[in-house]
C-alpha positions as CSV (number, residue, x, y, z in Angstrom):
1,M,-13.4,-10.0,27.6
2,S,-11.3,-6.8,27.0
3,L,-9.9,-5.7,23.8
4,A,-6.3,-6.6,25.0
5,D,-7.8,-10.3,25.6
6,I,-8.7,-10.5,21.9
7,L,-5.6,-8.9,20.6
8,G,-3.1,-10.7,23.2
9,P,-3.0,-13.9,21.2
10,L,-2.2,-12.2,17.9
11,Q,0.7,-10.7,19.3
12,Q,2.1,-13.8,20.8
13,P,5.1,-15.5,18.7
14,L,4.0,-18.2,16.4
15,V,7.3,-18.9,14.6
16,T,11.2,-18.2,15.0
17,V,12.9,-16.7,11.9
18,L,16.8,-15.9,12.3
19,D,16.2,-15.9,16.0
20,T,13.9,-13.4,16.0
21,P,10.0,-14.2,17.2
22,V,7.5,-13.8,14.4
23,S,4.0,-13.3,15.6
24,W,0.7,-14.2,14.7
25,T,-0.1,-10.7,13.6
26,E,3.0,-10.5,11.3
27,V,1.8,-13.9,9.7
28,L,-1.6,-12.8,8.9
29,G,-0.5,-9.4,7.4
30,F,1.7,-11.4,5.4
31,G,-0.9,-13.8,4.0
32,S,-3.5,-10.9,3.6
33,G,-0.8,-8.6,2.0
34,A,0.2,-11.0,-0.5
35,L,-3.4,-12.1,-1.5
36,C,-4.5,-8.3,-1.5
37,V,-1.4,-7.3,-4.2
38,W,-2.2,-10.2,-6.5
39,L,-5.9,-9.4,-6.4
40,V,-5.2,-5.7,-7.2
41,A,-2.8,-6.6,-10.1
42,R,-6.1,-8.9,-11.5
43,Q,-8.2,-5.9,-11.0
44,H,-10.5,-8.2,-8.9
45,L,-12.6,-6.0,-6.8
46,A,-12.2,-8.3,-3.8
47,N,-8.7,-7.0,-3.1
48,W,-10.5,-4.0,-1.1
49,P,-12.0,-5.8,1.8
50,I,-8.9,-8.2,1.8
51,G,-6.8,-4.9,2.0
52,I,-8.8,-3.6,4.8
53,A,-8.2,-6.8,6.9
54,N,-4.3,-6.3,6.0
55,N,-4.3,-2.9,7.3
56,L,-6.0,-3.9,10.7
57,F,-3.1,-6.4,11.2
58,F,-0.4,-3.9,10.3
59,V,-1.7,-1.3,12.5
60,L,-0.7,-3.8,15.5
61,L,2.5,-4.8,13.9
62,F,3.9,-1.2,13.1
63,T,2.5,0.3,16.6
64,Q,4.4,-2.6,18.3
65,A,7.7,-2.0,16.2
66,G,7.6,1.8,16.9
67,L,6.8,2.5,13.2
68,Y,4.1,5.1,14.2
69,A,3.7,6.8,10.4
70,D,3.2,3.3,9.1
71,A,0.6,2.5,11.9
72,G,-1.3,5.7,11.2
73,L,-1.0,5.1,7.5
74,Q,-3.0,2.1,7.7
75,V,-6.0,3.8,9.3
76,V,-5.9,6.5,6.3
77,F,-5.7,3.2,3.9
78,I,-9.1,1.6,5.6
79,S,-10.6,5.5,4.7
80,L,-8.9,5.2,0.9
81,A,-10.1,1.5,0.4
82,A,-13.6,2.5,0.8
83,Y,-13.0,5.3,-1.7
84,G,-11.5,3.1,-4.0
85,W,-14.0,0.0,-3.5
86,W,-16.7,2.7,-4.7
87,T,-14.6,4.3,-7.4
88,W,-14.0,0.7,-8.9
89,T,-17.6,0.1,-8.9
90,H,-18.9,3.6,-10.0
91,G,-16.4,5.5,-11.5
92,G,-16.2,4.3,-15.1
93,G,-19.0,7.0,-16.0
94,P,-22.5,6.4,-17.7
95,G,-22.4,3.5,-19.8
96,S,-19.2,1.9,-18.3
97,P,-19.5,-0.9,-15.5
98,S,-16.2,0.0,-14.0
99,L,-13.0,2.4,-13.9
100,P,-10.7,1.6,-16.7
101,V,-7.0,2.1,-16.5
102,R,-5.5,5.7,-17.5
103,R,-2.1,7.0,-17.3
104,T,-1.6,9.6,-14.8
105,S,-1.8,13.2,-15.9
106,R,1.0,16.0,-16.1
107,T,-1.6,17.8,-13.3
108,E,-2.1,14.8,-11.3
109,W,1.7,14.3,-11.2
110,T,2.6,17.9,-10.3
111,W,0.0,17.7,-7.1
112,L,1.4,14.6,-6.1
113,L,4.8,15.3,-6.0
114,A,4.3,18.2,-4.3
115,A,2.0,16.6,-1.9
116,G,4.6,13.8,-1.2
117,A,7.6,16.3,-0.6
118,V,5.5,18.6,1.9
119,G,3.7,15.4,3.6
120,T,7.3,13.7,3.9
121,L,8.8,16.9,5.3
122,A,6.1,17.5,7.9
123,L,5.6,13.8,9.0
124,T,9.7,13.5,9.1
125,L,9.6,16.8,11.7
126,L,6.4,15.5,13.8
127,L,8.1,11.9,14.4
128,D,11.4,13.6,14.8
129,R,10.0,15.7,17.7
130,A,6.9,14.2,19.0
131,T,7.8,10.3,19.0
132,D,10.6,8.0,19.9
133,S,10.9,6.9,16.2
134,T,14.7,5.8,15.2
135,V,13.9,6.1,11.6
136,P,11.7,9.4,11.3
137,F,12.8,10.3,7.6
138,W,12.2,6.8,6.2
139,D,8.9,6.2,8.0
140,A,7.9,9.5,6.4
141,L,9.0,8.8,3.0
142,T,7.4,5.4,2.9
143,T,4.3,6.7,4.2
144,A,4.0,9.6,1.6
145,L,5.1,7.2,-1.3
146,S,2.4,4.7,-0.2
147,L,-0.5,7.4,0.1
148,M,0.6,8.7,-3.7
149,A,0.5,5.0,-4.6
150,T,-2.8,4.3,-2.9
151,Y,-4.3,7.4,-4.7
152,G,-3.4,6.1,-8.2
153,Q,-4.3,2.7,-7.5
154,C,-7.8,3.9,-6.4
155,R,-8.2,6.0,-9.7
156,K,-6.7,3.1,-11.7
157,R,-3.6,5.0,-12.7
158,L,-1.0,3.1,-14.5
159,E,2.2,4.7,-12.8
160,S,0.7,3.7,-9.2
161,W,2.6,0.6,-9.8
162,W,5.9,2.8,-10.0
163,L,5.2,4.5,-6.8
164,W,4.6,1.2,-5.1
165,I,8.1,-0.3,-6.5
166,A,9.7,2.8,-5.0
167,A,7.9,2.4,-1.9
168,D,8.8,-1.1,-1.5
169,V,12.5,-0.4,-2.1
170,V,12.7,1.4,0.9
171,Y,10.1,-0.8,3.0
172,V,12.5,-4.1,2.6
173,P,15.6,-2.7,4.2
174,L,13.5,-0.6,6.8
175,Y,11.9,-3.5,8.0
176,A,14.8,-5.7,8.1
177,Y,16.4,-3.0,10.5
178,K,13.5,-3.5,12.6
179,E,13.7,-7.2,12.6
180,L,10.6,-7.6,10.7
181,Y,12.0,-10.6,8.8
182,L,8.6,-11.9,7.4
183,T,7.4,-8.4,6.4
184,A,10.5,-7.8,4.6
185,L,10.2,-10.7,2.9
186,L,6.7,-10.2,1.9
187,Y,7.8,-6.7,0.4
188,V,10.1,-8.5,-1.7
189,G,7.1,-10.4,-2.9
190,F,5.1,-7.2,-3.2
191,M,7.8,-5.8,-5.8
192,A,7.5,-8.5,-7.7
193,L,3.4,-8.6,-7.8
194,C,3.8,-4.9,-8.5
195,V,5.7,-5.7,-11.8
196,L,3.0,-7.9,-13.0
197,G,0.5,-5.6,-12.0
198,L,2.3,-3.3,-13.9
199,L,2.5,-5.5,-17.0
200,N,-1.2,-6.3,-16.6
201,W,-2.4,-2.7,-16.1
202,R,-0.4,-1.5,-19.1
203,R,-1.9,-4.1,-21.3
204,G,-5.6,-3.0,-20.2
205,C,-4.3,0.8,-20.8
206,A,-2.9,-0.1,-24.1
207,S,-6.2,-1.9,-25.2
208,L,-8.2,1.5,-24.3
209,E,-5.6,3.9,-26.1
210,Q,-5.9,1.7,-29.5
211,P,-9.3,2.6,-30.4
212,V,-9.0,6.1,-29.6
213,A,-5.7,6.3,-31.9
214,R,-8.1,4.6,-34.6
215,A,-10.6,7.1,-34.2
216,A,-8.1,10.3,-34.3
217,V,-6.9,8.6,-37.7
């Protein structure tokens, strides 16, 4: 049995939404993605293996749709998921069983914004010249924002949720334009879950900052 025989059924239409066939890949990506974000919002460690499964489904989906940067991004996400999984369990330092939620430092913001700008420009040029992408800039921008947000998620930086929200604002119309309607709907749900995650992590960050403030007094 070849790889094509295994993947073929996943690419077959399951339902039709707005006269557009929706494949098993998109449905499974929808379910695993929603579950992953919900688990991240709750700071549950299981978000990482669920997220890896979600990335694999989206590699297939985005390659079919011609969103090559987003497809390649999923491969990077898998590597970052392994790093994030380890960091969440080992990154808290001596005497801390898990990594606490913290705010993004000014230095981190400087590096993130610089890397995001350079990455967006480089990917736009690459996609425009080396692929048949019809949306090189938007594909590159969402890729850069997602990588910035994933770094923050791996380090449990509170502001990573704002980066995810910014990415989702672009993702929704982009996927609708590509007729990936179920995935566009998924990202609307992602935005709602991002707000939930932001509120949950903000409470965790505040509870950590309060003892520090009392100690300073």
